[in-house]
N, C-alpha and C positions, 0 to 999 in steps of 0.2 A: 370359711367361704362356702362350705358344703351346704346342701339343702338343709332347711330347718329340720330338727329332730322331731320325732313323733310327740315328744314331751312338749316342745314349743308350739307345735301345731294345735295340740289339745288346749293349751292355754289361750292361743289366739282365738280358738273357737268360742271361748267364753265371751270375749269382746264382741265378736261378730253376731252371736246369737242374742246378746244383751240379756242374759239370764237375770231375772230379778226376783224379788220376794224378800220378805222380812227375814232377818237373820238373828234377831234377838227377841226374847219374850217381851210381850207388852205388859203394861201395868193396868190393873183393873181397880175400880173403886165401887163400892156398893155399901149402902147402909145396912148394918147388921141388926135384924129385928130382935128386940128383947124377947127372951123365952118367957112363956106364961109362968106366973108365980106358983101355980098349983102343980106343975110338972117339973121333974128334975131335968137338968140340961143333958142333951145327948152327947155322948163322947165323940169328938170330932175325928174323922178319919185322918190317917197320916197324910200330910200334903205331898202331892206329886212334885218331883224336882222340876224347877223351872216355872212353877205356877204359884201365884200369890192369891189366896182366897179373897174374893172381891168384897169391898166395903166402901160405901160412899153415902153421903147425906141424901142423894137424890133417889136412891133405890134403883137406879138404872144400870144394867150391866153394860159396860163399855166393851168388853171382850170376854170370850169364854173358850173352853177347851173343845177342839174338834176331834182330836184323837190323842191317845196316850201311846207313846212308843217307849217300851221299857220303863225307865224312871224319868222320862222327859215328856213334854207335851208339844203338840202343834196346835196353835190357836186358830180361831176362825178368821181373825184379822190377817194372819200370815197366809192362810189359804186364799183369802180375798185378794191380797196384794199380788200373789203369784198368778192368779187368774187374770187380774187386770193387766199385768205385764205381758203375759202370753197373748191375750186378746189384742193388745196394742201392736205387738210384733206381727201377728198374723194379718191384721188389717193393713199394716204398712207394707206387707209383702203380697197383698191381694190374695191371701189364702182364705177360702171359705171357712167360717167358724163352725165347729161341730155343735151339737145340741149342748146347751149349758150344763145339763146334768152329766152328760158324758165327759165334757171337758173337766168339770170339777172332780169327777171320780178318778179320771186318769191322772190329773195333777196331784191329787191328794195321795194316790198310791205312789207316785214318783217321790213326793216329799217324805213319805214313810221310809222308802228304801234309802233315800239320801241320809235321813236322820239315823237310821240303823247303821249305815256304813260309817258315818262320822263318830258314832259311839264306839264302834269297833276300833277305829283308828285311834281314838283317845285311849282305849284300854291297852292298845299295843304300843303306845308312846310315840305315835307318828306326829311330828311337829314340823312347822314351817316358820323359820325365824323371819324377822322383818327385813334383813338384808337379802335373803333369798326372794322374798316377796317383792321388794323394790326392784330387783333385777328382772324378775318375771314381768312386772308391769312396764319396766323400761323396754323389754323386748316387744311387748304388745304395742306400745307406742311407736317403736321403730318400724314394726311391720306395717303400721298404718301411716307411716311417714309423718309422724307427729312428735312433738315433744311431750313429756309427761304432763306438763302444765296444760298443753292444748288438749290432751286426752281428758284430763280432769275437767276442763271447761266443757268439753263435749258431753261427758257423762252427766254433769250437773244440769246442762241445758236440756238433756233428755229426761230429767227428773230423777236421776239416780244419784244420791249422795256419794261422793268419792270414797268416803269411809266404808260405806256399804259395799261398793264395788271392790275395794281392797279385800274385804273379808270374804266376798264371793270367790275371788281369785285364790285366796289362801285355802278356802275349803276345797276348791277344785284341785289344787296341787296336792293337798292332803289325800283326797280320794284317789288321785292318780297314783301316788306313791303306794297307797294301800293296795290298789289293784295290781301294781307291778310286783309287790311282795306276795300277795295271795294268789294271783292268777298267772301273770307273765312268767315268773321265775319257775313255775311248776310245769309249764308246757314242755314236753319232750318230743323231739322229732327223730325217729330212728332212721338209720341208713336204708333199711328196707322200704320205708315209706317214701324216701326220696327217690329210690330206684323205681318204685311203682309209679310215682308221679311223672318222672321223666319218660318212662315207657308209654304211659297214657298220652302224654303230650306228643310223643313221636307218632303214635298211632293216629291221633287226631290230625296231626299235620299231614300225614300221608293221604288223608281224605280231602284235604282242603286244596284249593287251586288258586294260584296267583296269576293275574292277567296283566300284561303290559299293554296299555291302551293309548290311543290317540283319538281326538274328537274334532268334529266341526259342528258348531252350534249356530243355527240361524235363529236368533232370538225373536220372540213375539213381544212387542211392547205392551205395557199394561193398558187395559181398557181399549184394546184394538177392536176395530170394526171387522165384520166378516170379510169385507173386501181386503183389508190390510192383512188378515190372517191368510187369505188365499194367495196374496202376493208373496208373502214370506214362504209359504209352502212351494210356490212355483220356483222361488230362488233355490230352496233346498233340493228340489227335483232336478234343477239344472246342474247343481253341484254333483249330485248323485250320478247323473248321466255322464258327466265328464270323467268322474272317477271310474265308472264301468268301462269307459273307452280308453283307459290307460293314463289319465292325468295323475300327476304326482300329488299324494295326499298332503304332504307338508306344505307344498306350494299353494294348494287349494285352501288349506286351513288359514295360511297367512293372508290370502286374498279375500276369503268370504266369511270366515268364522267370526262370531261376535264374542267368543269366550276369551277370558283373560290370557289363556295359553296360546292364542292364535299365532303370535309372532315366534313361538318356539315350535311351530309346525303342528300345533294341537296336541303336543306330547303331554299325557297325563302321568305316565310312568307306571310302575308296578302297583297293583292294588289287589288285596285279598278279595276273593269273589264275594265274601259276605259284607264287604264295604262298598260294593257296587249296587246301585238300586236294582231291585228285582226286575223292573221294567227293562233294564239293559241286559242283565245277566241272562235272561231267557234267550235272547238273541245271540249274545256273545258265546255262550257255551256250545252253540251249533257250528261255530266257525273254526276254520283252521288258521294258523298264523298267516298274516298277510291279507286276509279277507276283510271285507267291510260289511256292516249291517245294512239292512234297509233303513229308510227314514223312520225314526222313532219320535213320536210327538209326546212331549211332557208339558207341564204347566209353564215351563220356561221357554220352550220353543221346539224347533225341529233339530234332532241330533242325528249325526252320522258318525258311527264309531268304527275304528279300525282295531282289529286284534293284532297287535305287533308280535306278541309271543305269549306263551303260557308255560307254566311249570307248577309242580306240586309245591306246597309250602315246605315240605321236608327238603326238597332240592334247594329251596331258597335258603333254608337254615344251614344247609351243608356248605354253601358257597359264601355265606355272609361273612364278611370281614369287618371288624370294628376298628375304627380309627381312634387311636389314643393320642392325647396331647399332653406333653410335659410343659407346664406353665407355672408362672409365678405372678404375684400381683402385690400392689400396695393399695390398701383400703383405708379410706377416711370416712368415718361414720358421722352422720349428722347429729349434732348435740345442741343443747341450749347455747353453748359458747361457740359452735361452729356451724354456720349456715351452709346451705347447699351451694350458694354462689361462692362462698369463701373456700369450701372444700374443692370445688372445681378449679378455682383460680390457683390454689396451692398445688394441685396435681399438674396443672399446666406448667407451673414453675419447675416442678420436679422433672417433667418430661423434657423441658428445654435443657436442663442440666444433663440429662441422659443423652439427648441428641448431640450435645456439644462435647460429650465424653468427659464432662466435668465431675462425674460421680458414677459409682457403680450401683446397679439396681439393687443388689442385695444389701448394700450399706444403707440406702435410702429406705428400704423396707424395714430394716431393723430400727431405724430412727423414727419413722413416721407412721408406719402401718398400724391400724387398730385391730388387726386380725391375729388369731392365734399362730398363724404361719410366720409372723414377723421375726421370731427368734431364728427361723430357718431361712432368713433372707427373702421371705414371701413365697418360698417354694411350696407349691400345692401337690407336687408329685405327678404321677401319670393319671390323667382324667379320662374316664369313659363318657360317652354321650349320656346326658341326663344326670351327671354327677354335680353339676352346678346349675344355678338358676338360669332361665332362658336368656335374659339380657346379657349375662356374662358369657354364656356359651356361644351365642350368635357373634358377639364381638371377637371372642377368642378364635372361632373358626375362620374369621375373615383375615386373620393375621398370618404372615409368613414367619417361619422360624427366625428369631433374632429381631423381630419387629415389635415395637411398643405401641399400644393403642392410644387413642385420645382418652380423656376421662370418660368412663362409662358409668351410668347410673343404674343401680339395681335396688332391690328392697333393703339391702344391707348398707348402702351408702354409695360412694363414688370410688371407682377402681382405675388404676393403671395396670394393664395386663401386658405381660411379655410371654410370647411363645418361645420355648427353648428348643423343642424338637417334636417330631411326630413319628408315629409308627402305626402300621396296620397289622392286626393280628386277629386270628379267629377267636371267637369267644372261648375262653379256656374252660376245661372240664370243671375246674373248681368254681368258676364264676357261675356256670349253669347250675351246679349243685347248690351253691349258696342261694341263688335266685329261687330254686325249687323249695329249699328249706324255708325261706322267708314266706313264700306263697302258702305253704302248708301251715306255718305258724299263724299267719293272718286268718286262715280258715278256722283253725282251732281256737284262736283267741276270742273271736266274737262269740262262739258258742260257750266257751269256758267262762267268759265274763258274765254272760247272761245266767248261766247255771249258778255261778258263785253269788251273784246279786240275789237270786231267788233263795238260795240257802240262807244268806244273811237275813233276808226278810222273813223267812219261815221260822228262824230261831228267835226272832224278836217277839216280845209280848206286845200285842197291838190291841187296844181297846177303843172302839169308836163310841163317841158320846152321842146323846140324843140327837136325832135328825141327821146322823151321819152313818147310820147302819147300812 
């Protein structure tokens, strides 16, 4: 039930980006011209792997080599197919197309790098069997809330044969495994690097300011006339006048503010100063807690802000306590044999049994849950904020200890959630160090991956054929 792993996310990216392009070599046909009788036949060069010398009765070349990568080739048809796929995707996303020559050059270089990496993976014996591939495609379909058959129908409707799509996913998994072996496993983070990272964060936090704010907004309707804008300003000025003479800010917000937080007294809560529009920050940083700004005009309307309190980000971190929740769940995944409606109905039946004390939660989890936690009675252990998907966390946070939720839908399926207990605790030293180590790893990973890909490319023999220099 935890968030999807980086591995799964990378596989899902293949679907969302709809990477396309031919994955097999094409077949060419060309008529072989007879050699003149007076001259001996020239010795034919050794054929490049993956390329069949063209021969046909028409004498017309159907395809040809664009570039040789070690002992394999990338054909012009493959390049054209990749260009077409990328152009279609960019047009669908309303992204301006680059110059055709630039686009071709960039895509051809990407294809060379991909081909060199796949060759290295083959040399190292990296393989992905059909069972692993089927599971990966099943997860992609699940994340898109589809069955595999629905996913197949969608891919073929978009013009991508499902067999081609499968092989693209296989290649992506292979390359990810190769990168994990060649790059990820070799990244080392020392304790001193973690110490320096935490010190730098602490120093940065000491310079940052958090502001506790409340607001009153007198909104300007769209396409307002000058007279309407003047009337709205007059309303804001009247509010400001009353505040200066001692009116209660929360009451004035509830009475006059057009913002969504009006009925909560205009309370915005704590915001880091860099998350506050500069238009407001300039005025707020001049104030002491309890003071209000002059009227500030924005594109939205006229604002009056109150600085309720301020503190350094370091102080905020020092007092921050994290609520942990000990929870368990029963998960029913949507499958070709179990629809969403049936899953929801089944969970309602299980909840009724729980409400009537006719069964124990852990027993039902072991019997029915499709999650890895089923063997533990659905127990997910202690969860920090962000450990679960938003739909699950929102529903879980609304429960009292001992309370069982209604069926909750997430990207994984439908859940019954029970909160066992809660506790508040400062973020542990170990968790801070683990977060710092992960941040450092992410920083190094991007650069290391780029360097490794360049090394693989530089080691490869690459020969551009005519018109591709």
